[in-house]
C-alpha positions as CSV (number, residue, x, y, z in Angstrom):
1,M,-32.4,22.1,-20.5
2,S,-30.0,23.3,-17.4
3,T,-29.7,26.4,-16.3
4,L,-26.0,26.4,-17.2
5,Y,-26.5,25.2,-20.6
6,R,-28.4,27.8,-21.1
7,A,-25.8,30.5,-19.8
8,L,-23.3,29.1,-22.2
9,M,-25.4,29.7,-25.2
10,Y,-26.5,32.7,-24.4
11,A,-23.1,33.8,-24.1
12,G,-21.9,32.1,-26.7
13,S,-25.0,33.8,-28.7
14,W,-22.6,37.2,-28.3
15,W,-20.6,36.4,-30.9
16,C,-20.9,32.7,-32.1
17,H,-24.2,32.4,-35.2
18,Q,-24.8,28.8,-33.4
19,L,-26.1,27.6,-36.7
20,P,-27.0,23.9,-35.2
21,A,-25.6,22.5,-38.9
22,R,-23.0,24.3,-38.5
23,S,-22.4,23.7,-34.6
24,P,-20.8,20.2,-33.4
25,H,-23.2,18.6,-31.7
26,L,-21.9,16.1,-27.8
27,F,-24.5,13.6,-27.1
28,G,-26.6,15.1,-29.1
29,V,-26.8,18.6,-27.4
30,Q,-25.3,21.2,-29.4
31,M,-22.3,23.2,-28.0
32,P,-22.2,27.0,-27.2
33,L,-19.8,27.8,-30.5
34,C,-20.4,26.8,-34.4
35,W,-17.1,24.9,-36.1
36,R,-15.2,27.8,-37.3
37,C,-16.0,29.8,-33.6
38,A,-14.4,27.0,-32.0
39,G,-11.9,26.9,-34.0
40,I,-10.9,30.4,-33.4
41,L,-10.9,30.0,-29.4
42,F,-9.2,27.1,-30.1
43,G,-6.0,28.7,-31.5
44,A,-6.3,31.2,-29.3
45,L,-5.5,28.7,-26.4
46,A,-3.1,27.3,-29.0
47,L,-1.4,30.9,-29.3
48,L,-0.9,31.3,-25.1
49,G,0.2,28.1,-25.0
50,W,2.9,28.7,-27.6
51,L,3.5,32.3,-26.1
52,L,4.1,30.2,-22.7
53,L,6.8,27.6,-24.2
54,R,8.3,29.6,-26.4
55,K,8.1,33.1,-25.0
56,R,7.8,34.8,-28.2
57,L,5.5,35.5,-31.6
58,P,5.6,33.3,-34.2
59,P,7.3,34.9,-37.5
60,L,5.0,37.8,-38.9
61,L,4.7,36.8,-42.8
62,P,3.5,33.1,-41.9
63,C,0.6,34.2,-39.5
64,L,-0.4,36.9,-42.6
65,L,-0.8,34.0,-44.9
66,L,-2.1,31.6,-43.1
67,A,-4.7,33.8,-40.9
68,L,-5.7,34.9,-44.7
69,L,-7.4,31.4,-45.3
70,L,-10.4,32.7,-43.3
71,P,-11.9,35.7,-45.5
72,L,-10.8,33.6,-48.5
73,D,-12.9,31.0,-47.4
74,V,-16.3,32.6,-46.4
75,L,-15.4,34.8,-50.0
76,Y,-15.2,31.4,-51.7
77,N,-18.5,30.3,-50.1
78,V,-20.6,33.6,-50.6
79,A,-19.0,33.5,-54.0
80,T,-19.9,30.0,-55.2
81,G,-23.4,29.5,-53.0
82,G,-21.4,26.8,-51.3
83,E,-22.7,25.5,-48.0
84,G,-18.3,24.7,-47.0
85,D,-17.7,21.9,-44.7
86,N,-17.6,22.1,-41.1
87,A,-13.8,20.3,-41.3
88,R,-12.8,23.2,-43.1
89,R,-14.6,25.9,-41.0
90,L,-12.8,24.3,-37.9
91,L,-9.5,24.4,-39.1
92,T,-9.6,28.3,-41.1
93,G,-10.9,29.0,-37.6
94,L,-8.1,27.2,-35.9
95,L,-5.0,29.2,-38.3
96,W,-7.6,32.8,-38.1
97,G,-7.2,32.2,-33.9
98,F,-3.5,31.2,-33.9
99,C,-2.0,33.3,-37.0
100,A,-4.8,36.8,-36.8
101,T,-4.3,36.9,-33.0
102,S,-0.6,36.6,-33.2
103,A,-0.2,39.1,-36.0
104,A,-2.6,41.6,-34.2
105,L,-0.5,41.2,-30.9
106,R,2.4,41.8,-32.8
107,L,1.3,44.9,-34.5
108,L,-0.5,46.4,-30.7
109,R,3.6,46.1,-29.4
110,L,4.9,47.9,-32.0
111,A,2.0,50.7,-31.8
112,S,2.9,51.0,-28.0
113,L,6.7,50.9,-29.0
114,R,6.2,53.9,-31.5
115,L,3.7,55.9,-28.7
116,S,6.4,55.2,-25.8
117,R,9.7,56.4,-27.6
118,P,10.8,59.5,-26.4
119,R,10.2,62.4,-29.2
120,P,12.8,65.2,-29.5
121,L,12.9,68.5,-28.8
122,P,12.1,71.0,-31.3
123,A,15.7,72.3,-32.3
124,P,15.4,76.5,-30.9
125,Q,15.0,78.9,-33.5
126,A,17.5,81.6,-34.2
127,R,16.4,85.1,-33.3
128,G,17.5,87.7,-35.8
């Protein structure tokens, strides 16, 4: 095992479980991220490409609805005791990476606008 591979696996282990059955393999070697985490990463990179091309965030409501597919998939697998499949993990990860990141950016922008808005001074009270 090379030092680079060990470093990548260590870095990936900070946020990915790296289960071999749920991870892609290239030339017989396990990749540092599982299918879902790889999907999240590539979805976030796709959002970056979207922002560079379109210069605006995607619409919020469709993003929120599509982002819900990942937690629903996880809950479904937990409730049924099913394993799910790696293609679905990749797809829900892509949607989460793109849509949930977009929604989070939109909410952060809204919060920053509210925090930076000048507040009116209170009206002077009459002395009587």
